[in-house]
Residue frames as qw, qx, qy, qz and C-alpha x, y, z in Angstrom:
[[0.776, -0.063, -0.048, 0.625, 94.31, 46.71, 56.21],
 [0.113, -0.958, -0.066, 0.255, 95.56, 50.03, 57.36],
 [0.698, 0.505, 0.010, 0.508, 98.02, 51.74, 55.01],
 [0.499, -0.402, -0.165, 0.750, 100.81, 53.85, 56.40],
 [0.163, 0.909, 0.185, -0.337, 100.32, 57.59, 55.90],
 [0.698, 0.518, 0.173, 0.464, 101.81, 58.89, 52.73],
 [0.451, -0.485, -0.014, 0.749, 104.74, 61.26, 53.15],
 [0.344, 0.867, 0.306, 0.191, 104.16, 64.65, 51.52],
 [0.550, 0.035, -0.019, 0.834, 107.02, 66.94, 50.62],
 [0.044, -0.758, -0.342, 0.554, 106.29, 70.47, 51.86],
 [0.115, -0.369, 0.400, 0.831, 107.86, 71.86, 48.68],
 [0.087, 0.346, 0.826, 0.437, 105.05, 70.34, 46.63],
 [0.057, -0.792, -0.572, 0.207, 102.55, 72.56, 48.40],
 [0.154, -0.695, 0.079, 0.697, 104.69, 75.57, 47.66],
 [0.188, -0.112, 0.670, 0.709, 104.96, 74.71, 43.98],
 [0.196, -0.366, -0.705, -0.574, 101.28, 74.16, 43.21],
 [0.108, 0.138, 0.528, -0.831, 98.88, 76.39, 45.07],
 [0.122, 0.501, 0.842, 0.157, 95.96, 75.79, 42.76],
 [0.022, -0.799, -0.433, -0.416, 93.19, 78.35, 43.11],
 [0.490, -0.811, -0.173, 0.270, 94.89, 79.87, 46.15],
 [0.604, 0.079, 0.138, 0.781, 97.75, 81.33, 44.06],
 [0.032, -0.724, -0.218, 0.653, 97.81, 85.14, 44.58],
 [0.494, 0.605, 0.456, 0.427, 96.78, 87.04, 41.48],
 [0.272, -0.410, -0.008, 0.871, 98.57, 90.35, 40.84],
 [0.418, 0.803, 0.296, -0.306, 96.67, 93.04, 39.00],
 [0.726, 0.490, 0.222, 0.430, 97.92, 93.81, 35.51],
 [0.093, 0.942, -0.079, 0.312, 98.85, 97.37, 36.48],
 [0.584, -0.742, 0.328, -0.007, 101.07, 96.17, 39.33],
 [0.917, 0.049, 0.250, 0.307, 103.22, 94.06, 37.04],
 [0.566, 0.495, 0.112, 0.650, 104.83, 97.11, 35.43],
 [0.330, -0.927, -0.161, 0.072, 105.36, 99.41, 38.37],
 [0.563, -0.559, 0.289, 0.536, 109.14, 99.53, 38.03],
 [0.518, 0.829, -0.070, -0.199, 110.22, 101.68, 35.06],
 [0.873, 0.302, -0.060, 0.380, 113.18, 100.84, 32.88],
 [0.358, 0.469, -0.250, 0.768, 114.90, 104.10, 33.82],
 [0.393, -0.501, -0.606, 0.477, 114.81, 104.91, 37.56],
 [0.028, 0.870, 0.304, 0.387, 113.04, 108.21, 38.20],
 [0.402, -0.907, 0.078, -0.098, 114.70, 109.32, 41.42],
 [0.868, 0.036, -0.073, 0.491, 118.34, 108.68, 40.60],
 [0.406, -0.654, 0.024, 0.638, 121.21, 110.96, 41.54],
 [0.312, 0.006, 0.515, 0.798, 122.00, 111.60, 37.87],
 [0.005, 0.665, 0.643, 0.380, 118.35, 112.52, 37.25],
 [0.301, -0.868, -0.294, 0.265, 118.30, 115.05, 40.08],
 [0.421, -0.442, 0.252, 0.751, 121.58, 116.53, 38.86],
 [0.228, 0.284, 0.617, 0.698, 120.17, 116.89, 35.35],
 [0.122, -0.826, -0.539, -0.108, 117.07, 118.62, 36.73],
 [0.383, -0.758, -0.062, 0.524, 119.34, 121.08, 38.55],
 [0.376, -0.166, 0.456, 0.790, 121.38, 121.74, 35.39],
 [0.097, 0.519, 0.655, 0.540, 118.28, 122.27, 33.24],
 [0.239, -0.860, -0.429, 0.139, 116.76, 124.53, 35.92],
 [0.382, -0.602, 0.122, 0.690, 119.90, 126.68, 35.99],
 [0.271, 0.063, 0.584, 0.762, 120.01, 126.88, 32.20],
 [0.026, -0.690, -0.653, -0.312, 116.31, 127.76, 32.04],
 [0.307, -0.829, -0.269, 0.383, 116.78, 130.44, 34.69],
 [0.352, -0.414, 0.304, 0.783, 119.71, 132.02, 32.84],
 [0.169, 0.289, 0.676, 0.657, 117.86, 131.90, 29.53],
 [0.127, -0.791, -0.590, -0.097, 114.72, 133.41, 31.06],
 [0.333, -0.753, -0.099, 0.559, 116.67, 136.18, 32.78],
 [0.309, -0.179, 0.464, 0.811, 118.46, 137.01, 29.53],
 [0.059, 0.497, 0.700, 0.509, 115.20, 137.08, 27.58],
 [0.226, -0.831, -0.485, 0.150, 113.49, 139.22, 30.22],
 [0.339, -0.619, 0.078, 0.704, 116.33, 141.76, 30.35],
 [0.235, 0.049, 0.588, 0.772, 116.41, 141.98, 26.54],
 [0.049, -0.669, -0.678, -0.301, 112.64, 142.57, 26.49],
 [0.297, -0.814, -0.301, 0.398, 112.95, 145.28, 29.15],
 [0.318, -0.441, 0.277, 0.792, 115.75, 147.08, 27.34],
 [0.167, 0.274, 0.686, 0.653, 113.96, 146.83, 23.99],
 [0.121, -0.787, -0.598, -0.093, 110.74, 148.26, 25.45],
 [0.329, -0.769, -0.111, 0.537, 112.63, 151.07, 27.22],
 [0.322, -0.207, 0.452, 0.806, 114.60, 151.90, 24.07],
 [0.089, 0.520, 0.694, 0.490, 111.37, 152.07, 22.09],
 [0.214, -0.872, -0.413, 0.153, 109.96, 154.52, 24.65],
 [0.383, -0.573, 0.152, 0.708, 113.16, 156.58, 24.51],
 [0.267, 0.084, 0.598, 0.751, 113.05, 156.74, 20.74],
 [0.021, -0.710, -0.648, -0.273, 109.39, 157.72, 20.78],
 [0.293, -0.851, -0.246, 0.359, 110.02, 160.50, 23.31],
 [0.377, -0.452, 0.309, 0.747, 113.12, 161.82, 21.57],
 [0.236, 0.247, 0.673, 0.656, 111.57, 161.66, 18.09],
 [0.059, -0.791, -0.596, -0.124, 108.56, 163.66, 19.30],
 [0.252, -0.900, -0.065, 0.348, 110.71, 166.66, 20.25],
 [0.647, 0.484, 0.008, 0.589, 113.19, 168.98, 18.62],
 [0.479, -0.689, -0.145, 0.524, 115.56, 171.46, 20.24],
 [0.404, 0.794, 0.081, 0.446, 116.53, 174.92, 19.02],
 [0.595, -0.481, -0.132, 0.630, 119.60, 176.67, 20.40],
 [0.237, 0.922, 0.109, 0.285, 119.98, 180.41, 20.02],
 [0.708, -0.174, -0.148, 0.669, 123.57, 181.54, 20.60],
 [0.096, -0.906, -0.129, 0.393, 124.43, 185.08, 21.59],
 [0.612, 0.414, 0.224, 0.636, 125.97, 187.30, 18.88],
 [0.281, -0.397, -0.145, 0.862, 127.58, 190.67, 19.48],
 [0.123, 0.080, -0.266, -0.953, 125.28, 193.46, 18.41],
 [0.514, -0.278, -0.606, -0.541, 122.08, 191.40, 18.71],
 [0.506, -0.356, 0.432, -0.656, 119.69, 190.95, 21.64],
 [0.127, 0.089, -0.988, 0.004, 119.66, 187.34, 22.76],
 [0.293, 0.320, 0.717, -0.545, 116.27, 187.70, 24.45],
 [0.510, 0.523, -0.034, -0.682, 114.73, 189.20, 21.32],
 [0.376, 0.359, -0.775, -0.361, 116.20, 186.50, 19.04],
 [0.029, 0.042, 0.975, -0.216, 114.97, 183.76, 21.38],
 [0.407, 0.431, 0.510, -0.623, 111.44, 185.22, 21.44],
 [0.490, 0.519, -0.320, -0.622, 111.41, 185.59, 17.64],
 [0.263, 0.244, -0.916, -0.179, 112.60, 182.02, 17.09],
 [0.193, 0.187, 0.873, -0.407, 110.02, 180.69, 19.58],
 [0.503, 0.500, 0.228, -0.667, 107.27, 182.48, 17.63],
 [0.438, 0.459, -0.612, -0.472, 108.55, 181.06, 14.34],
 [0.108, 0.088, -0.989, 0.053, 108.59, 177.53, 15.74],
 [0.321, 0.300, 0.685, -0.581, 105.12, 178.01, 17.25],
 [0.547, 0.535, -0.008, -0.644, 103.70, 178.94, 13.83],
 [0.169, 0.345, -0.857, -0.344, 105.23, 175.90, 12.12],
 [0.831, -0.048, -0.193, -0.519, 102.58, 173.30, 11.10],
 [0.831, 0.018, -0.550, 0.086, 102.87, 170.12, 13.18],
 [0.272, 0.193, -0.594, 0.732, 104.18, 171.82, 16.34],
 [0.483, -0.624, -0.568, -0.234, 101.81, 171.45, 19.29],
 [0.553, -0.812, -0.117, 0.143, 103.86, 172.95, 22.14],
 [0.524, 0.571, -0.229, 0.588, 106.82, 175.32, 22.42],
 [0.618, -0.755, -0.147, 0.161, 108.73, 175.98, 25.62],
 [0.430, 0.701, -0.284, 0.494, 111.49, 178.61, 25.59],
 [0.721, -0.386, -0.372, 0.439, 113.92, 178.26, 28.49],
 [0.128, -0.989, 0.021, -0.069, 114.79, 181.37, 30.46],
 [0.313, 0.724, -0.533, 0.307, 118.34, 182.44, 31.23],
 [0.453, -0.484, 0.637, -0.394, 118.22, 180.81, 34.65],
 [0.920, 0.078, 0.314, -0.220, 116.74, 177.57, 33.28],
 [0.755, 0.595, -0.253, 0.108, 119.36, 177.41, 30.54],
 [0.054, 0.687, -0.631, 0.357, 122.10, 177.87, 33.13],
 [0.709, -0.310, 0.524, -0.356, 120.66, 175.04, 35.26],
 [0.941, 0.322, -0.047, -0.099, 121.14, 172.67, 32.34],
 [0.529, 0.615, -0.492, 0.316, 124.91, 173.11, 32.80],
 [0.494, -0.658, 0.417, -0.385, 124.94, 172.39, 36.54],
 [0.983, -0.116, 0.142, -0.003, 125.54, 168.60, 36.15],
 [0.802, 0.366, -0.066, 0.467, 128.84, 169.42, 34.39],
 [0.269, 0.591, -0.219, 0.728, 129.89, 172.78, 35.91],
 [0.371, -0.303, -0.681, 0.554, 128.32, 172.50, 39.35],
 [0.155, -0.875, -0.437, -0.141, 126.44, 175.16, 41.27],
 [0.432, -0.783, -0.070, 0.442, 127.47, 178.56, 42.55],
 [0.484, -0.051, 0.382, 0.785, 129.18, 179.66, 39.34],
 [0.246, 0.713, 0.123, -0.645, 128.43, 182.96, 37.65],
 [0.576, 0.261, 0.659, 0.408, 127.59, 182.35, 33.99],
 [0.223, 0.882, 0.200, -0.364, 127.02, 185.98, 33.07],
 [0.005, 0.746, -0.486, -0.455, 130.32, 186.24, 31.19],
 [0.364, -0.081, 0.885, 0.278, 129.86, 182.92, 29.37],
 [0.394, 0.171, -0.411, -0.804, 128.05, 182.68, 26.02],
 [0.307, 0.151, 0.907, -0.246, 125.30, 180.41, 27.32],
 [0.196, -0.138, -0.616, -0.751, 122.76, 179.77, 24.53],
 [0.562, 0.042, 0.357, -0.745, 119.02, 179.87, 25.03],
 [0.055, 0.032, 0.983, 0.170, 117.22, 176.60, 24.56],
 [0.604, 0.133, 0.025, -0.786, 113.78, 176.21, 23.00],
 [0.199, 0.004, 0.980, 0.017, 112.08, 172.80, 23.16],
 [0.570, 0.170, -0.181, -0.783, 109.22, 172.08, 20.75],
 [0.490, 0.041, 0.856, -0.159, 106.93, 169.04, 20.79],
 [0.260, 0.152, -0.655, -0.693, 105.80, 167.53, 17.51],
 [0.770, 0.033, 0.171, -0.614, 102.30, 166.16, 17.01],
 [0.571, -0.147, 0.806, 0.054, 102.28, 162.34, 16.84],
 [0.624, 0.401, 0.647, 0.176, 102.35, 161.01, 13.30],
 [0.278, 0.935, 0.049, -0.215, 103.29, 164.38, 11.79],
 [0.769, 0.192, 0.184, 0.582, 105.94, 164.61, 9.09],
 [0.168, -0.884, -0.059, 0.432, 107.60, 167.90, 9.96],
 [0.626, 0.703, 0.035, 0.336, 109.17, 169.96, 7.17],
 [0.648, -0.574, -0.004, 0.500, 112.55, 170.50, 8.81],
 [0.504, 0.191, 0.286, 0.792, 114.10, 172.17, 5.78],
 [0.051, -0.740, -0.329, -0.584, 111.44, 174.89, 5.77],
 [0.576, -0.792, -0.193, 0.058, 111.72, 175.28, 9.55],
 [0.685, -0.300, 0.087, 0.659, 115.50, 175.66, 9.42],
 [0.331, 0.423, 0.311, 0.784, 115.21, 178.26, 6.66],
 [0.254, -0.819, -0.295, -0.422, 112.69, 180.33, 8.59],
 [0.678, -0.679, -0.103, 0.261, 114.70, 180.11, 11.82],
 [0.638, -0.039, 0.156, 0.753, 117.89, 181.15, 10.04],
 [0.123, 0.620, 0.291, 0.718, 116.10, 184.23, 8.70],
 [0.459, -0.829, -0.218, -0.232, 114.86, 185.12, 12.20],
 [0.492, -0.791, 0.361, 0.044, 118.16, 184.47, 14.03],
 [0.625, 0.605, -0.493, -0.020, 121.36, 183.58, 12.12],
 [0.009, 0.494, -0.802, 0.335, 122.93, 182.06, 15.25],
 [0.758, -0.104, 0.411, -0.497, 120.08, 179.58, 15.87],
 [0.241, 0.271, -0.902, -0.234, 120.50, 175.86, 15.17],
 [0.825, -0.094, 0.018, -0.556, 117.88, 173.08, 15.03],
 [0.003, 0.300, -0.951, 0.075, 118.52, 169.60, 16.43],
 [0.774, -0.065, -0.237, -0.584, 115.97, 166.91, 15.55],
 [0.602, -0.432, 0.625, -0.244, 117.84, 164.28, 17.67],
 [0.887, 0.344, -0.230, -0.203, 118.41, 161.91, 14.76],
 [0.369, 0.527, -0.717, 0.269, 121.93, 161.13, 15.97],
 [0.369, -0.276, 0.702, -0.544, 120.58, 160.07, 19.37],
 [0.861, 0.150, 0.167, -0.456, 117.88, 157.93, 17.78],
 [0.753, 0.463, -0.467, -0.026, 120.45, 156.14, 15.63],
 [0.105, 0.453, -0.779, 0.421, 122.61, 155.51, 18.69],
 [0.618, -0.118, 0.528, -0.570, 119.62, 154.10, 20.57],
 [0.898, 0.300, -0.087, -0.312, 118.81, 151.81, 17.68],
 [0.545, 0.507, -0.646, 0.169, 122.41, 150.62, 17.52],
 [0.187, -0.363, 0.741, -0.533, 122.43, 150.00, 21.28],
 [0.784, 0.030, 0.332, -0.525, 119.15, 148.09, 21.12],
 [0.842, 0.408, -0.312, -0.163, 120.36, 145.99, 18.20],
 [0.325, 0.491, -0.744, 0.316, 123.61, 145.18, 20.01],
 [0.436, -0.247, 0.643, -0.579, 121.69, 144.22, 23.16],
 [0.883, 0.179, 0.123, -0.416, 119.33, 141.93, 21.25],
 [0.708, 0.494, -0.504, 0.019, 122.28, 140.36, 19.41],
 [0.050, 0.441, -0.779, 0.444, 124.11, 139.76, 22.70],
 [0.655, -0.100, 0.485, -0.571, 120.96, 138.23, 24.20],
 [0.898, 0.318, -0.142, -0.269, 120.58, 135.88, 21.25],
 [0.480, 0.524, -0.671, 0.213, 124.23, 134.88, 21.66],
 [0.259, -0.329, 0.733, -0.536, 123.74, 134.10, 25.36],
 [0.822, 0.087, 0.262, -0.497, 120.61, 132.07, 24.57],
 [0.796, 0.439, -0.403, -0.104, 122.51, 130.12, 21.93],
 [0.217, 0.468, -0.772, 0.371, 125.27, 129.34, 24.44],
 [0.527, -0.178, 0.590, -0.586, 122.70, 128.22, 27.02],
 [0.893, 0.238, 0.011, -0.382, 121.02, 125.92, 24.50],
 [0.640, 0.490, -0.585, 0.089, 124.35, 124.43, 23.44],
 [0.050, -0.395, 0.771, -0.498, 125.35, 123.88, 27.08],
 [0.725, -0.034, 0.389, -0.567, 121.96, 122.24, 27.73],
 [0.874, 0.352, -0.245, -0.230, 122.35, 119.90, 24.77],
 [0.424, 0.486, -0.715, 0.268, 125.86, 118.88, 25.87],
 [0.311, -0.296, 0.690, -0.583, 124.72, 118.28, 29.46],
 [0.835, 0.103, 0.219, -0.495, 121.73, 116.22, 28.34],
 [0.764, 0.442, -0.460, -0.096, 123.87, 114.18, 25.95],
 [0.213, 0.409, -0.798, 0.387, 126.31, 113.25, 28.70],
 [0.509, -0.134, 0.580, -0.622, 123.46, 112.47, 31.10],
 [0.870, 0.243, -0.060, -0.425, 121.80, 110.27, 28.49],
 [0.634, 0.430, -0.637, 0.090, 124.98, 108.33, 27.82],
 [0.061, -0.340, 0.771, -0.535, 125.45, 107.90, 31.55],
 [0.706, 0.004, 0.377, -0.600, 121.91, 106.59, 31.97],
 [0.857, 0.345, -0.290, -0.249, 122.37, 104.20, 29.07],
 [0.407, 0.445, -0.750, 0.272, 125.64, 102.96, 30.51],
 [0.311, -0.239, 0.693, -0.605, 124.08, 102.41, 33.93],
 [0.759, 0.179, 0.397, -0.484, 121.15, 100.52, 32.40],
 [0.340, 0.485, -0.700, -0.399, 123.15, 98.65, 29.74],
 [0.100, -0.026, 0.992, -0.072, 122.31, 95.17, 31.15],
 [0.439, 0.467, 0.583, -0.499, 118.61, 96.02, 31.05],
 [0.461, 0.637, -0.235, -0.571, 118.90, 97.29, 27.49],
 [0.164, 0.359, -0.885, -0.247, 120.73, 94.13, 26.43],
 [0.257, 0.188, 0.914, -0.252, 118.03, 91.95, 28.02],
 [0.483, 0.594, 0.289, -0.575, 115.33, 93.93, 26.24],
 [0.370, 0.567, -0.565, -0.472, 117.18, 93.44, 22.97],
 [0.038, -0.179, 0.983, 0.026, 117.45, 89.72, 23.73],
 [0.337, 0.376, 0.798, -0.328, 113.68, 89.36, 24.24],
 [0.331, 0.471, 0.660, 0.482, 113.01, 91.20, 20.99],
 [0.016, -0.863, -0.302, 0.405, 112.37, 94.81, 22.05],
 [0.554, 0.647, 0.201, 0.485, 113.01, 97.30, 19.28],
 [0.414, 0.026, -0.168, 0.894, 115.24, 100.34, 19.58],
 [0.201, -0.471, -0.225, -0.828, 112.20, 102.61, 19.28],
 [0.681, -0.570, -0.433, -0.150, 110.52, 100.88, 22.24],
 [0.682, -0.321, -0.291, 0.590, 113.60, 101.36, 24.41],
 [0.263, 0.194, 0.039, 0.944, 114.19, 104.92, 23.19],
 [0.341, -0.618, -0.368, -0.604, 110.61, 105.90, 23.99],
 [0.692, -0.584, -0.389, 0.169, 111.11, 104.88, 27.62],
 [0.546, -0.219, -0.093, 0.804, 114.24, 106.99, 27.94],
 [0.082, 0.406, 0.300, 0.859, 112.62, 109.82, 25.93],
 [0.461, -0.714, -0.403, -0.339, 109.71, 110.07, 28.35],
 [0.696, -0.485, -0.278, 0.451, 112.11, 109.98, 31.28],
 [0.425, -0.090, 0.047, 0.899, 114.23, 112.88, 30.01],
 [0.092, -0.554, -0.405, -0.722, 111.16, 114.82, 28.84],
 [0.551, -0.737, -0.386, -0.067, 109.80, 114.78, 32.38],
 [0.629, -0.392, -0.112, 0.662, 113.19, 115.80, 33.76],
 [0.278, 0.214, 0.247, 0.903, 113.38, 118.65, 31.23],
 [0.278, -0.685, -0.429, -0.519, 109.87, 119.85, 32.06],
 [0.635, -0.664, -0.323, 0.226, 110.63, 119.75, 35.75],
 [0.550, -0.255, 0.020, 0.795, 113.88, 121.67, 35.37],
 [0.143, 0.382, 0.363, 0.838, 112.39, 124.14, 32.88],
 [0.375, -0.754, -0.430, -0.326, 109.44, 124.92, 35.14],
 [0.634, -0.597, -0.221, 0.439, 111.70, 125.40, 38.14],
 [0.457, -0.111, 0.152, 0.869, 114.11, 127.71, 36.30],
 [0.001, -0.474, -0.440, -0.763, 111.40, 129.62, 34.44],
 [0.455, -0.755, -0.459, -0.111, 109.29, 129.97, 37.59],
 [0.578, -0.493, -0.149, 0.633, 112.28, 131.35, 39.49],
 [0.282, 0.105, 0.269, 0.915, 112.88, 133.93, 36.73],
 [0.216, -0.642, -0.500, -0.540, 109.21, 134.97, 36.75],
 [0.561, -0.707, -0.369, 0.222, 109.41, 135.37, 40.53],
 [0.510, -0.256, 0.014, 0.821, 112.55, 137.53, 40.21],
 [0.088, 0.314, 0.361, 0.874, 110.93, 139.85, 37.67],
 [0.389, -0.701, -0.505, -0.320, 107.72, 140.08, 39.69],
 [0.602, -0.609, -0.273, 0.438, 109.66, 140.82, 42.88],
 [0.413, -0.056, 0.137, 0.899, 111.80, 143.40, 41.06],
 [0.087, -0.552, -0.446, -0.700, 108.66, 145.13, 39.83],
 [0.524, -0.747, -0.408, -0.011, 107.40, 145.31, 43.42],
 [0.592, -0.410, -0.088, 0.688, 110.73, 146.70, 44.62],
 [0.247, 0.228, 0.295, 0.894, 110.67, 149.32, 41.84],
 [0.287, -0.708, -0.461, -0.452, 107.20, 150.34, 43.00],
 [0.611, -0.656, -0.309, 0.317, 108.41, 150.68, 46.59],
 [0.492, -0.350, 0.092, 0.792, 111.33, 152.94, 45.53],
 [0.267, 0.654, 0.471, 0.528, 109.21, 154.99, 43.15],
 [0.140, -0.955, -0.142, -0.219, 109.83, 158.71, 43.67],
 [0.626, -0.671, 0.220, 0.330, 113.29, 158.25, 45.20],
 [0.150, 0.785, -0.481, -0.361, 116.54, 159.17, 43.39],
 [0.283, -0.248, 0.910, 0.175, 117.48, 155.50, 43.01],
 [0.505, 0.450, 0.724, -0.134, 114.03, 154.61, 41.72],
 [0.392, 0.839, 0.029, -0.376, 114.08, 157.52, 39.27],
 [0.010, -0.623, 0.696, 0.355, 117.44, 156.40, 37.89],
 [0.344, 0.033, 0.933, 0.098, 116.18, 152.84, 37.33],
 [0.466, 0.663, 0.517, -0.276, 112.97, 154.18, 35.82],
 [0.265, 0.821, -0.261, -0.432, 114.99, 156.33, 33.42],
 [0.064, -0.462, 0.840, 0.278, 117.13, 153.34, 32.45],
 [0.016, -0.077, -0.984, -0.161, 114.62, 150.46, 32.34],
 [0.414, -0.378, -0.430, -0.708, 111.25, 152.19, 32.48],
 [0.677, -0.470, 0.133, -0.551, 108.93, 150.69, 35.07],
 [0.005, -0.390, 0.911, -0.132, 111.04, 147.50, 35.26],
 [0.650, 0.142, 0.612, -0.428, 107.95, 145.43, 34.55],
 [0.111, -0.036, 0.862, 0.493, 107.37, 142.85, 31.86],
 [0.576, 0.079, -0.169, -0.796, 104.24, 142.91, 29.78],
 [0.836, -0.016, 0.437, -0.332, 101.92, 139.88, 29.83],
 [0.833, 0.518, -0.186, -0.054, 103.43, 138.84, 26.51],
 [0.189, 0.674, -0.664, 0.261, 106.84, 138.83, 28.19],
 [0.535, -0.291, 0.697, -0.378, 105.71, 136.42, 30.89],
 [0.904, 0.299, 0.192, -0.240, 104.15, 134.22, 28.19],
 [0.583, 0.675, -0.447, 0.062, 107.49, 134.28, 26.37],
 [0.140, -0.544, 0.761, -0.324, 109.27, 133.10, 29.52],
 [0.761, -0.030, 0.542, -0.355, 106.77, 130.26, 29.98],
 [0.851, 0.504, -0.036, -0.139, 107.12, 129.22, 26.35],
 [0.320, 0.710, -0.609, 0.151, 110.90, 129.32, 26.68],
 [0.461, -0.376, 0.737, -0.321, 110.77, 126.94, 29.67],
 [0.870, 0.239, 0.368, -0.226, 108.72, 124.48, 27.59],
 [0.643, 0.708, -0.289, -0.032, 111.15, 124.95, 24.69],
 [0.014, -0.637, 0.744, -0.201, 114.12, 124.04, 26.89],
 [0.690, -0.106, 0.655, -0.290, 112.25, 120.92, 28.04],
 [0.847, 0.493, 0.117, -0.158, 111.64, 119.97, 24.41],
 [0.394, 0.753, -0.522, 0.074, 115.31, 120.57, 23.56],
 [0.375, -0.465, 0.760, -0.257, 116.27, 118.34, 26.49],
 [0.815, 0.138, 0.513, -0.231, 114.03, 115.54, 25.22],
 [0.744, 0.658, -0.077, -0.081, 115.14, 115.86, 21.59],
 [0.150, 0.740, -0.645, 0.119, 118.82, 115.93, 22.54],
 [0.533, -0.292, 0.761, -0.229, 118.36, 112.79, 24.62],
 [0.853, 0.354, 0.317, -0.216, 116.50, 111.05, 21.79],
 [0.574, 0.742, -0.346, -0.020, 119.28, 111.78, 19.32],
 [0.063, -0.604, 0.767, -0.207, 121.87, 110.46, 21.76],
 [0.751, -0.088, 0.565, -0.331, 119.72, 107.43, 22.54],
 [0.880, 0.449, 0.077, -0.132, 119.62, 106.11, 18.98],
 [0.430, 0.728, -0.516, 0.139, 123.34, 106.68, 18.46],
 [0.299, -0.486, 0.751, -0.332, 124.05, 104.82, 21.71],
 [0.838, 0.076, 0.436, -0.319, 121.65, 101.97, 20.96],
 [0.768, 0.590, -0.230, -0.097, 123.35, 101.39, 17.63],
 [0.214, 0.637, -0.703, 0.233, 126.59, 100.74, 19.48],
 [0.528, -0.238, 0.714, -0.393, 124.94, 98.14, 21.76],
 [0.373, 0.147, -0.825, -0.398, 124.72, 94.79, 20.09]]
């Protein structure tokens, strides 16, 4: 007896595929992260962190340049002293200048003495009085510049006493006032740089906090589902922490790399203009306008530090936000 063919529902074949069911690899099951990597908010945060890192690196680099230049200025100024011999009626200015130069030359610790002639002393006034003026009727003093041996403690009291005996109108300037002004300027510059860095760090923390809250708000349904299936706050926070750490590293490297490029390019430009009036002015103000290797290492470390601050600020905001999500 022939039996009628049995009707088979096509949906049954779709439900049970047996050994033909496709097997996904374990790695492919977790390809989608909890926090999207290429979101608009993420790119905006990278831009903000890059700008902050660039500003912080530029501030640090400028402070390092000024500090190094100020140290060179102080070293140069402290290694010299200046003697001025003023003309007095009844005394020969040339003779007093020669006598004072010989006294300074015989002082222990002095390695070089250069007495300026009348013409050279007059040229020192040209930046203020201009050229073409007759200074014969003016009481222009003679200048004597002496260089001190490095590491020598000069007996200034004895030198002043001997110079006063040789020429009563002579005065000694050891440039201490200028050195104190340079130290004050350097300290003020470093203090201002620290203030700018503090503001940049605070602005970075605020930006990261708002970005973290925005990411948590956008992914609130996912966070609630993870809570429902038993995920701990630490598990969820670690996912967000890694996300913001990568964003901070990316932004810090972009900003720090841009600052390193600016300083390297500026050093090349300073080399091109070396020997010109503009180049000489910049060299007098900022030295060679080049950072030392330790300066570039400081900029790299600062970029990593900003990335760490970004991650830590997001982690702190994460736990406070997770506590508010039931």
